N, C-alpha and C positions, 0 to 999 in steps of 0.2 A: 611601200617605200623601198623595201629590200630588193625587189626585182627591178625597180627603176635604177637602182645603184649598180646592181650586178646581175643582169638578166642571164648571163652565161652560167650561173650557178644552179640552174634548175635541176640538173642531174644530182647535185649534192643535196638539194632540198628533198628530192624524192627519197634518197637514201636516208636522210635524217628522219623523215616521216616513218619509214618502215623500221628504223632503229628505235624510234620512240615507241612504236607499237610493241616491238619485241621486249622493251624494258618493262612493260606492264606485267609480264610474267614474274619478274624479279620482286615485285611488290609483295607477292605472297610467300616469298622465301623467308627463311628463319632470320637472317641477318637484318633485313629491312623491317620485318615485324618487330624484332627486338628493339630496333632504334625508334620505331614509332611508339612503342609502349614507353620506352625511356623518355621520349620527348613529350609524351601525353598527347599524341596526335592520332586521331581516328582516320581510318583509311578513306572514308568519303571526303573528309576535309583535305587530306593529303592529295587525293586525286584532282581536286580543284586547282592545284598548282600546275597541273599539266595543261589546263585549258588554254592559257594564253599562248603557249608554245605551239600547240596543235592548230589553233586559230591562225597564228602568224604563218606557219609552214604552209597550211592549205591556201591561204591568201596568196602567198608567193608562187606556189605551184600553179594555181589557177590564173595567175596574172596573164592577161592577153590570150587566154585559152579560147578556142572556138566554143560557142554555145552549143 
């Protein structure tokens, strides 16, 4: 749906994808680890929150891409 509404945003989506990947490094940082402990959230559970964003970004980037 995202690409049908704004197909010109593909470059932004590519940047978003790589920014999202770069943010994974922050998860192992002290501040995020402290927050996860405080909130009683384990890393595997926290990482599942990224799944919908990754799925949506990849669907949009691949929209009408040649096979």
